[in-house]
C-alpha positions, 0 to 999 in steps of 0.5 A: 485546236480549241481547248474545249475540244481537247477537254472532250477528247481527253474525257473520251480517250479510251473510246478513240481509235489508237490511229486517230489518237496518233494523228491528233497528237502529231497535229498537236505537235505541229501546231505547238511547233508552229506557234513557238516559231511565231513567238520566237520571231516576235520582237515583243517579249512573250511569257506564258504563265499558269494561274499561280504565276509560274512561267511555262514558256518564254520566248527569246525576246523576253530573255533578252529584255529581262536578261534571264535564262529560258531553261532555268526560268521555266517553272519559276514564279514571275516575281522571283524571275523578273525584278520589279513585278509583284505577281500578287498585285497584278494577277487578276483573272477578271481584268487585263493589266497594262502598265509601264515600267523601267528596268536597269538590268541587263540595260536601262529600258522603258517597257510596257507590259500587257497581262491578259488572263486566258479562260476556257473557251466553252460556255460552261468552262470558265476556269482560268487556264493561265495568263499571257504576258506581252512585253514591249520595249518603248525606250525609243518612243519614250526618248522621242517623246522627251525630245519632242517636249524639249523641242517644244520648250525651245520653240517657245523660248525662241518665240519669247526671245524675239520679244525679249530682244526687242523689249529689253535690248533697245531700252538697255542700249538707250540706258547705256548711252545716257549713262555714258553722257552722265559719266562725261558730265560727272567728270566735269564736276569737282572731285568731291561731287565726282566721288559721291556720284561715281559710285552710283554711276558704276553700280548702274553701269554694272547692272546694265552690263549684267542685264546685257550679258543675261540677254546675250546668253539667253539668245545664244542658248536658243538661237539656232546656229550652224557650226563653222567646222574645220579640222581641229585638235581637241587638246589644243582647244582645251589648252587654249581654254585653260590658258584663258582661265589660268588667272582665275584658276591660280587665284582659287588655288585649283590644280589641273590634272591632265590624262590625255590620249596620245595622238588623238585624231583631228575632228571637224569642229567649230573652234569658237563654239567648242571653246565656249563649251569647255569654258562653261564646263571648266568654270562650273567645275572650279566654282564647285570646289571649296574656297581653299582650292581643289583638283580638277581631273581632265581625261580624254579617250579615243575609240574607232568611232569617237573622242571622249573628254571627261571633266571631273571635279571633287567639289560639292556635287549636285543634289538629285533634286537639281539633277532632274532639271539641270538642263532646264533654262534658268535652273541654277544652284548658284546665286549669280548663275543664269542657268543657261550654261549647260543648256548652251553646252548641250546645244553646241555638243549636239550640233556637232553630232555628239552627246553629253553625260553628267554623273554627280553625287552630293559631297563627292563631286561631278563628272561630265563627259562629252563625246564627239564623233570622229571624221575618220572612223576605222573599219573593223572586220573579223577574220574567218580564220582567227578570233582577233580583230583586224583594223583597217585604216580609212585610206585602205580598201576593205575586201569583201569576206 
């Protein structure tokens, strides 16, 4: 029912038959209920605002997105109800506004909101009736776009790797062979001559070895590999890695605090790859500690769906500027770092169906948590006659409630 017709009806209400008025009111009620049902069924948030920005209607999707109460928000100004929106800056009766925003409550989401003014429909009726605000959750598309960008970067690096392997790998092998030949000839010289030449030779061999290591890490970071999985105990792989690093840990006076879950489940893991990931994470952790030593906390937890392993150091932490590019190739805060360690770790964890999370604060330390999915996920069902949760082992048969 058009607003222009309603305005005419209100102006002549005293001339309309009471029965006709009742019929029109009933029709309005039905149309209002129908429109509200449509709005409530939408996945997008819908807010109707008056010309001053006071909320007159909000649907369920909007209350879920912004974490607001539908009843309490009616009559409240949009700016005071939804954080991050300045009504005075966006309200314009002559244009439509479309912007992206990020919210952190009740959860971290990326949103697109579309604000459109509602004008009177009659030609002579140009006054502002209010605004409609449509809110769309674009978090998934935003994440997908970031993943596409990351995939494109890796594809470009893969193409580059083929050229690097050919253009650098072969000359390095040739240099290594010639240095070995020089080493044999130097050993035939007098001790005085050997001493002066051996130092130069060792320096050259060390640089060749360093270049070869960088090349191998680069290829390893971007070359797609299929994990060779077998049932493994994550704690066993962790202890093996700690044993490998024990000489360096002792030299740096690093203490390891273990808080491991009891009876963790077996996981389908590529043992070599997971050890490599743990090695990189632990080495980053103790290198962030001061020269006098420090402590690294290692904590594991199990749920019905995954096993998490947290490595927390109490070192220098990571600045916000570096955190933004921490998974970028060749981005490293260490003078001798290649910037490929965390890139390799994330690739390994994701190939196992897991994820890695990093939290850090300058001067406070860094916490890295890896999550790996269980192969024996438990089934959890609610009992109709009780509020408690029933756990069923994977070997048991779950009956339909």
